[in-house]
Structures are given as C-alpha cells and as structure tokens.
Short mmCIF file of the C-alpha atoms (twelve columns), coordinates in Angstrom:
data_MODEL
# 
_entry.id   MODEL 
# 
loop_
_atom_site.group_PDB 
_atom_site.id 
_atom_site.type_symbol 
_atom_site.label_atom_id 
_atom_site.label_alt_id 
_atom_site.label_comp_id 
_atom_site.label_asym_id 
_atom_site.label_seq_id 
_atom_site.Cartn_x 
_atom_site.Cartn_y 
_atom_site.Cartn_z 
_atom_site.pdbx_PDB_model_num 
ATOM 1   C CA . MET A 1   -27.485 11.219 336.050 1 
ATOM 2   C CA . LYS A 2   -24.886 10.361 333.344 1 
ATOM 3   C CA . LYS A 3   -24.231 13.664 332.444 1 
ATOM 4   C CA . LEU A 4   -24.033 15.122 336.136 1 
ATOM 5   C CA . LEU A 5   -21.269 12.367 336.690 1 
ATOM 6   C CA . SER A 6   -19.389 13.363 333.371 1 
ATOM 7   C CA . PHE A 7   -19.532 16.952 334.501 1 
ATOM 8   C CA . LEU A 8   -18.258 16.378 337.669 1 
ATOM 9   C CA . LEU A 9   -15.254 14.270 336.249 1 
ATOM 10  C CA . SER A 10  -14.213 16.788 333.962 1 
ATOM 11  C CA . LEU A 11  -13.979 19.445 336.837 1 
ATOM 12  C CA . SER A 12  -11.776 16.932 338.968 1 
ATOM 13  C CA . MET A 13  -9.312  16.345 336.054 1 
ATOM 14  C CA . LEU A 14  -9.243  20.144 335.834 1 
ATOM 15  C CA . ALA A 15  -8.384  20.646 339.272 1 
ATOM 16  C CA . SER A 16  -5.851  17.998 339.217 1 
ATOM 17  C CA . MET A 17  -4.057  19.566 336.400 1 
ATOM 18  C CA . ALA A 18  -0.701  21.773 337.435 1 
ATOM 19  C CA . VAL A 19  -0.945  25.301 336.741 1 
ATOM 20  C CA . ILE A 20  2.204   26.442 334.709 1 
ATOM 21  C CA . PRO A 21  3.234   29.828 336.129 1 
ATOM 22  C CA . ALA A 22  3.706   32.730 333.427 1 
ATOM 23  C CA . LYS A 23  7.503   33.351 332.802 1 
ATOM 24  C CA . ALA A 24  8.660   36.290 334.614 1 
ATOM 25  C CA . GLU A 25  9.937   39.168 332.493 1 
ATOM 26  C CA . GLU A 26  13.242  40.425 333.089 1 
ATOM 27  C CA . THR A 27  13.816  43.716 335.042 1 
ATOM 28  C CA . VAL A 28  14.944  46.589 332.879 1 
ATOM 29  C CA . MET A 29  17.486  48.990 334.579 1 
ATOM 30  C CA . PRO A 30  17.554  52.640 332.789 1 
ATOM 31  C CA . LEU A 31  20.685  54.108 332.717 1 
ATOM 32  C CA . ASN A 32  21.107  57.742 333.954 1 
ATOM 33  C CA . ALA A 33  20.190  59.788 331.074 1 
ATOM 34  C CA . SER A 34  18.718  63.351 330.268 1 
ATOM 35  C CA . ARG A 35  17.474  65.329 327.403 1 
ATOM 36  C CA . ILE A 36  19.375  68.542 326.217 1 
ATOM 37  C CA . ASP A 37  17.507  71.731 326.873 1 
ATOM 38  C CA . SER A 38  15.673  72.531 323.616 1 
ATOM 39  C CA . GLU A 39  16.771  76.228 324.069 1 
ATOM 40  C CA . LYS A 40  20.398  75.095 323.912 1 
ATOM 41  C CA . LEU A 41  20.074  72.927 320.726 1 
ATOM 42  C CA . PRO A 42  20.633  74.307 317.080 1 
ATOM 43  C CA . SER A 43  17.892  74.371 314.527 1 
ATOM 44  C CA . GLY A 44  17.447  71.198 312.789 1 
ATOM 45  C CA . ASN A 45  16.291  67.652 312.763 1 
ATOM 46  C CA . LEU A 46  18.559  66.258 315.380 1 
ATOM 47  C CA . ILE A 47  19.370  62.603 317.010 1 
ATOM 48  C CA . TYR A 48  21.424  62.184 320.020 1 
ATOM 49  C CA . LEU A 49  22.014  59.700 322.934 1 
ATOM 50  C CA . GLY A 50  21.068  60.349 326.264 1 
ATOM 51  C CA . THR A 51  23.911  59.486 327.995 1 
ATOM 52  C CA . ALA A 52  27.924  59.117 326.928 1 
ATOM 53  C CA . SER A 53  29.128  56.511 329.523 1 
ATOM 54  C CA . ALA A 54  27.694  53.877 332.069 1 
ATOM 55  C CA . ASN A 55  29.238  51.273 334.431 1 
ATOM 56  C CA . VAL A 56  27.734  47.943 335.016 1 
ATOM 57  C CA . LYS A 57  28.079  44.856 336.998 1 
ATOM 58  C CA . GLU A 58  28.702  41.563 335.281 1 
ATOM 59  C CA . GLU A 59  25.866  39.593 335.877 1 
ATOM 60  C CA . ASP A 60  22.658  38.677 333.756 1 
ATOM 61  C CA . ALA A 61  20.807  41.703 333.667 1 
ATOM 62  C CA . VAL A 62  19.123  44.086 331.369 1 
ATOM 63  C CA . TYR A 63  19.717  47.949 330.556 1 
ATOM 64  C CA . SER A 64  18.329  50.379 328.599 1 
ATOM 65  C CA . PHE A 65  19.261  53.729 327.211 1 
ATOM 66  C CA . PRO A 66  17.215  56.691 325.492 1 
ATOM 67  C CA . ILE A 67  17.685  57.911 321.894 1 
ATOM 68  C CA . TYR A 68  16.367  61.132 321.495 1 
ATOM 69  C CA . ARG A 69  14.969  63.218 318.486 1 
ATOM 70  C CA . GLU A 70  14.502  66.908 318.076 1 
ATOM 71  C CA . GLY A 71  13.063  69.412 315.478 1 
ATOM 72  C CA . ASP A 72  10.339  68.591 312.787 1 
ATOM 73  C CA . LEU A 73  8.888   65.288 313.874 1 
ATOM 74  C CA . SER A 74  6.253   65.139 311.031 1 
ATOM 75  C CA . GLU A 75  8.155   62.665 309.051 1 
ATOM 76  C CA . GLU A 76  9.855   59.193 309.842 1 
ATOM 77  C CA . ALA A 77  13.742  59.157 310.690 1 
ATOM 78  C CA . SER A 78  15.940  56.292 311.680 1 
ATOM 79  C CA . VAL A 79  19.465  55.962 312.709 1 
ATOM 80  C CA . THR A 80  21.805  52.954 312.842 1 
ATOM 81  C CA . ILE A 81  23.531  51.438 316.069 1 
ATOM 82  C CA . HIS A 82  26.901  50.056 315.791 1 
ATOM 83  C CA . SER A 83  28.877  48.195 318.720 1 
ATOM 84  C CA . LEU A 84  32.434  48.140 318.741 1 
ATOM 85  C CA . ASP A 85  34.196  45.435 320.930 1 
ATOM 86  C CA . LEU A 86  37.055  47.356 322.998 1 
ATOM 87  C CA . THR A 87  37.617  44.477 325.270 1 
ATOM 88  C CA . ALA A 88  34.214  42.881 325.654 1 
ATOM 89  C CA . ILE A 89  32.908  40.552 322.927 1 
ATOM 90  C CA . TYR A 90  29.700  40.759 321.670 1 
ATOM 91  C CA . GLY A 91  27.628  37.636 321.980 1 
ATOM 92  C CA . GLU A 92  29.905  36.439 324.652 1 
ATOM 93  C CA . ASP A 93  29.816  39.444 327.175 1 
ATOM 94  C CA . TYR A 94  26.676  41.440 325.795 1 
ATOM 95  C CA . ILE A 95  24.134  41.275 323.335 1 
ATOM 96  C CA . ILE A 96  21.649  43.954 321.793 1 
ATOM 97  C CA . LEU A 97  18.113  43.196 322.376 1 
ATOM 98  C CA . ASP A 98  16.602  43.708 319.203 1 
ATOM 99  C CA . ASP A 99  14.924  41.587 316.731 1 
ATOM 100 C CA . ASN A 100 16.885  43.147 313.989 1 
ATOM 101 C CA . ALA A 101 20.065  43.421 315.783 1 
ATOM 102 C CA . GLU A 102 22.746  41.489 313.702 1 
ATOM 103 C CA . LYS A 103 25.869  40.037 314.481 1 
ATOM 104 C CA . THR A 104 28.819  41.246 312.139 1 
ATOM 105 C CA . GLY A 105 32.223  41.193 314.089 1 
ATOM 106 C CA . ASP A 106 34.568  38.290 313.926 1 
ATOM 107 C CA . GLY A 107 34.673  37.824 317.850 1 
ATOM 108 C CA . VAL A 108 38.180  39.704 318.326 1 
ATOM 109 C CA . SER A 109 38.126  42.768 320.491 1 
ATOM 110 C CA . ILE A 110 40.260  45.967 319.323 1 
ATOM 111 C CA . LEU A 111 42.808  45.235 322.165 1 
ATOM 112 C CA . GLU A 112 43.418  41.758 321.095 1 
ATOM 113 C CA . ARG A 113 43.840  42.925 317.336 1 
ATOM 114 C CA . TYR A 114 46.046  46.041 318.420 1 
ATOM 115 C CA . ALA A 115 48.277  43.818 320.417 1 
ATOM 116 C CA . THR A 116 48.568  41.252 317.825 1 
ATOM 117 C CA . ALA A 117 49.457  44.208 315.274 1 
ATOM 118 C CA . GLU A 118 51.942  45.551 317.944 1 
ATOM 119 C CA . ALA A 119 53.630  42.005 318.203 1 
ATOM 120 C CA . ASP A 120 54.064  41.846 314.319 1 
ATOM 121 C CA . THR A 121 55.415  45.335 314.302 1 
ATOM 122 C CA . ASP A 122 57.941  44.742 316.727 1 
ATOM 123 C CA . GLU A 123 59.048  41.609 315.249 1 
ATOM 124 C CA . THR A 124 59.408  43.161 311.747 1 
ATOM 125 C CA . SER A 125 61.212  46.245 313.359 1 
ATOM 126 C CA . ASP A 126 63.830  43.972 314.839 1 
ATOM 127 C CA . ASN A 127 64.281  42.518 311.472 1 
ATOM 128 C CA . ILE A 128 64.791  45.884 309.692 1 
ATOM 129 C CA . SER A 129 67.269  46.871 312.482 1 
ATOM 130 C CA . GLU A 130 69.553  43.807 312.161 1 
ATOM 131 C CA . GLU A 131 69.778  44.494 308.625 1 
ATOM 132 C CA . ASN A 132 70.639  48.090 309.025 1 
ATOM 133 C CA . THR A 133 73.252  48.088 311.842 1 
ATOM 134 C CA . ASP A 134 75.747  49.937 309.794 1 
ATOM 135 C CA . ILE A 135 75.654  53.447 310.729 1 
ATOM 136 C CA . GLU A 136 76.611  54.430 307.362 1 
ATOM 137 C CA . ASN A 137 73.354  52.969 306.151 1 
ATOM 138 C CA . TYR A 138 71.137  54.991 308.439 1 
ATOM 139 C CA . SER A 139 70.293  57.718 305.856 1 
ATOM 140 C CA . GLU A 140 69.330  54.995 303.414 1 
ATOM 141 C CA . PHE A 141 67.204  53.404 306.052 1 
ATOM 142 C CA . ASP A 142 65.436  56.699 306.935 1 
ATOM 143 C CA . SER A 143 64.337  57.470 303.464 1 
ATOM 144 C CA . GLU A 144 63.497  53.961 301.927 1 
ATOM 145 C CA . MET A 145 63.142  51.443 304.783 1 
ATOM 146 C CA . ALA A 146 61.272  53.957 306.859 1 
ATOM 147 C CA . GLN A 147 58.722  54.512 304.269 1 
ATOM 148 C CA . GLN A 148 58.233  50.813 303.937 1 
ATOM 149 C CA . PHE A 149 58.141  50.432 307.578 1 
ATOM 150 C CA . ALA A 150 55.139  52.988 307.576 1 
ATOM 151 C CA . ASP A 151 53.233  51.597 304.515 1 
ATOM 152 C CA . GLU A 152 53.536  47.982 304.990 1 
ATOM 153 C CA . VAL A 153 54.262  47.450 308.734 1 
ATOM 154 C CA . VAL A 154 52.541  50.031 310.970 1 
ATOM 155 C CA . PRO A 155 48.846  49.644 309.952 1 
ATOM 156 C CA . ASP A 156 46.525  51.996 311.468 1 
ATOM 157 C CA . ALA A 157 45.018  50.188 314.649 1 
ATOM 158 C CA . MET A 158 41.541  51.047 313.650 1 
ATOM 159 C CA . ALA A 159 41.881  50.389 310.062 1 
ATOM 160 C CA . GLY A 160 39.585  47.476 308.822 1 
ATOM 161 C CA . ILE A 161 38.064  47.020 312.193 1 
ATOM 162 C CA . GLU A 162 34.619  45.482 311.857 1 
ATOM 163 C CA . TYR A 163 31.663  46.473 314.056 1 
ATOM 164 C CA . SER A 164 30.273  43.557 316.231 1 
ATOM 165 C CA . SER A 165 26.990  44.265 315.531 1 
ATOM 166 C CA . SER A 166 24.595  46.445 313.752 1 
ATOM 167 C CA . THR A 167 20.668  47.391 314.310 1 
ATOM 168 C CA . THR A 168 18.536  50.073 313.044 1 
ATOM 169 C CA . VAL A 169 16.143  52.413 315.105 1 
ATOM 170 C CA . THR A 170 13.451  53.874 313.254 1 
ATOM 171 C CA . PHE A 171 11.282  56.934 314.570 1 
ATOM 172 C CA . ALA A 172 7.479   57.254 313.515 1 
ATOM 173 C CA . PRO A 173 6.142   60.398 312.770 1 
ATOM 174 C CA . GLY A 174 5.757   62.292 316.077 1 
ATOM 175 C CA . GLU A 175 8.076   60.127 317.875 1 
ATOM 176 C CA . ASN A 176 10.623  61.943 319.812 1 
ATOM 177 C CA . GLU A 177 12.274  58.966 321.710 1 
ATOM 178 C CA . LYS A 178 13.245  55.614 321.361 1 
ATOM 179 C CA . THR A 179 14.568  53.029 323.928 1 
ATOM 180 C CA . VAL A 180 17.014  50.503 323.149 1 
ATOM 181 C CA . LYS A 181 18.123  47.587 325.676 1 
ATOM 182 C CA . PHE A 182 21.411  45.764 325.895 1 
ATOM 183 C CA . LYS A 183 22.003  42.689 327.910 1 
ATOM 184 C CA . ILE A 184 25.069  42.084 329.903 1 
ATOM 185 C CA . LEU A 185 26.122  38.029 329.788 1 
ATOM 186 C CA . ASP A 186 27.906  37.009 333.055 1 
ATOM 187 C CA . ASP A 187 30.428  34.376 331.686 1 
ATOM 188 C CA . LYS A 188 31.602  33.349 334.970 1 
ATOM 189 C CA . LYS A 189 35.281  34.405 333.973 1 
ATOM 190 C CA . SER A 190 37.780  36.475 336.091 1 
ATOM 191 C CA . GLU A 191 38.701  39.016 333.333 1 
ATOM 192 C CA . GLY A 192 38.834  42.224 335.134 1 
ATOM 193 C CA . THR A 193 36.695  45.285 333.916 1 
ATOM 194 C CA . GLU A 194 35.777  44.777 330.043 1 
ATOM 195 C CA . GLY A 195 34.199  47.639 327.753 1 
ATOM 196 C CA . PHE A 196 32.396  48.015 324.576 1 
ATOM 197 C CA . SER A 197 31.063  51.231 322.843 1 
ATOM 198 C CA . LEU A 198 27.745  51.958 320.833 1 
ATOM 199 C CA . LEU A 199 27.997  54.369 318.219 1 
ATOM 200 C CA . LEU A 200 25.251  56.306 316.218 1 
ATOM 201 C CA . VAL A 201 25.763  56.109 312.446 1 
ATOM 202 C CA . ASN A 202 24.084  56.796 309.160 1 
ATOM 203 C CA . PRO A 203 20.968  59.076 310.478 1 
ATOM 204 C CA . ASP A 204 18.046  59.269 307.645 1 
ATOM 205 C CA . ASN A 205 15.947  62.600 307.652 1 
ATOM 206 C CA . ALA A 206 17.955  63.863 310.706 1 
ATOM 207 C CA . GLU A 207 21.408  65.028 311.690 1 
ATOM 208 C CA . LEU A 208 23.648  63.509 314.597 1 
ATOM 209 C CA . TYR A 209 24.201  65.831 317.506 1 
ATOM 210 C CA . GLU A 210 27.230  65.975 320.009 1 
ATOM 211 C CA . VAL A 211 26.450  62.657 322.167 1 
ATOM 212 C CA . THR A 212 26.658  59.901 319.598 1 
ATOM 213 C CA . SER A 213 28.577  57.241 321.512 1 
ATOM 214 C CA . LEU A 214 27.871  55.338 324.699 1 
ATOM 215 C CA . SER A 215 30.730  53.787 326.372 1 
ATOM 216 C CA . VAL A 216 29.812  50.735 328.591 1 
ATOM 217 C CA . ASN A 217 32.271  49.461 331.357 1 
ATOM 218 C CA . ILE A 218 31.423  45.990 332.586 1 
ATOM 219 C CA . GLU A 219 32.902  45.392 336.375 1 
ATOM 220 C CA . ASP A 220 34.000  42.027 336.787 1 
ATOM 221 C CA . ASP A 221 32.079  40.303 339.727 1 
ATOM 222 C CA . GLU A 222 34.357  37.310 339.755 1 
ATOM 223 C CA . PRO A 223 36.976  36.941 342.478 1 
ATOM 224 C CA . LYS A 224 40.585  37.737 340.987 1 
ATOM 225 C CA . GLU A 225 42.525  34.757 340.350 1 
ATOM 226 C CA . LYS A 226 45.988  34.538 341.860 1 
ATOM 227 C CA . ALA A 227 48.879  33.140 340.169 1 
ATOM 228 C CA . LEU A 228 52.330  32.197 341.162 1 
ATOM 229 C CA . PHE A 229 55.525  32.925 338.972 1 
ATOM 230 C CA . LEU A 230 58.908  31.183 339.719 1 
ATOM 231 C CA . SER A 231 61.780  31.934 337.825 1 
ATOM 232 C CA . ALA A 232 64.087  29.038 337.172 1 
ATOM 233 C CA . GLU A 233 67.045  30.820 339.043 1 
ATOM 234 C CA . THR A 234 64.508  30.561 342.158 1 
ATOM 235 C CA . VAL A 235 63.537  26.903 341.690 1 
ATOM 236 C CA . THR A 236 67.221  25.940 341.158 1 
ATOM 237 C CA . ARG A 237 68.313  27.856 344.450 1 
ATOM 238 C CA . GLN A 238 65.379  26.318 346.335 1 
ATOM 239 C CA . LYS A 239 66.436  22.852 345.342 1 
ATOM 240 C CA . THR A 240 70.148  23.573 346.243 1 
ATOM 241 C CA . GLU A 241 69.162  24.883 349.414 1 
ATOM 242 C CA . MET A 242 66.591  22.280 350.549 1 
ATOM 243 C CA . PRO A 243 67.976  20.111 353.352 1 
ATOM 244 C CA . LEU A 244 67.825  16.428 352.566 1 
ATOM 245 C CA . LEU A 245 65.187  14.190 354.395 1 
ATOM 246 C CA . GLN A 246 67.012  11.795 356.723 1 
# 
C-alpha cells in the first residue's frame, strides 16, 4: 500500500512540473544563387560563390549562401572568407554564423576611414597652398611639394584597411558545396542603407573562379529622422520681425 501511495505521489509531482518548450530554431533565408554550367567552366579545381550581390532587410534574420566547388573532389580543399565593412560594421550590423569566425577589424568602416583621410588631405592641401601663393614658386611646388603631397598626404584609401572578420571553410573529399550563414543585427537606428562585402581569399588545393565576392546591402527599416537647420541670419531676422506681445 505504501509503495502504491509513493508511486501515485511521484506521478502527481511529475504532472505538476512545468514543461519547458524547446527553443525554436531561427529561420534561415537562402539568397538567390545558382551553379555555373560545368560545360562553361575551365578545367581545374575551382571554388566560387553562387551569387555576387544581395539586398536584405535590417531585421534580426539569418541568411545563407552557397560556395561551390568543381573539378577533382578526391581531396580536401579550403577557402577563407574575409568580410569588408563598407558602411556596415561587423558585430554591430551583422555577424558570420560560424564557430571559427574571428573578428579582426577595429570597428571603423571604409567610408568613415576614407572621409577622415579626405579631411586630413584637405587640411594639408590648404596649408601647402598658403605657403605657395607666389606664382613664381609654382614650378618648385610642382616638382618637390607635389611629390611630398603624393607620398605623405594622399594615402591610398584601401591601404592598410583591415578585414573585419575571417573564417575558413573546408570541403571534405567528395564535397562540392558548402553553405555559409550570416545574421543581420537590427540596431534600431535610422542610418539609411548600409553595406558590407564577403570576399573569398587564400584557396587551398583549388583556384578561385570569377564570382569571388558577395556585396550585401542592408535596407534600413527605421523611419528616417528629420532635422531642422536654421541659420543665424534666419534666426536673427525672425526675432526682429516677431511682434511684441502686449
């Protein structure tokens, strides 16, 4: 009798326990992609992307794209993916969903870096112009100062730019396709359309063919912010013309 009561009590305790639902997996939306007709491919072991561009919404969503492999598949092959922050920032606007993905950038977009370099260039250019206002010194400026300007003041906008992330995709023997996922992060900011690129580099036991970069545009889903700018002249005129309250 005691055993029966103990069994019934155990059943009632189990029935009263809350059932914890399993965490729902995120829906993955594949980008439009296609494999190149094998008859149009050159001979050799090739790796290429299935698509070159995509437009996505700025929402917490996961997208995927394929990397294709052609040729001799009897051995293992690999390729590295680098991300390049054009205006979107890795870790703030998007991430690569791969356990091996490593953030390598400094959180500065190419556009911001280029704008900073342009500002520095304009300031130095003004200084050089002020020092060489005499037309008789123009030839001296053209030969010496111009060279200095080119060497020290006008750096290549792409020089020294760090990739924002890096991950390596490995094809097992016999494998001819890999799927890579990235996630868009909704930062709730009104920023307009932003973009980043994913580049295939450093292939091992294969060659890169034609489509080696994927450009992604993130369409902002936040309402555009409106700003009102008033010049000092406008404010002064309005104050002057404003009637006095009696």
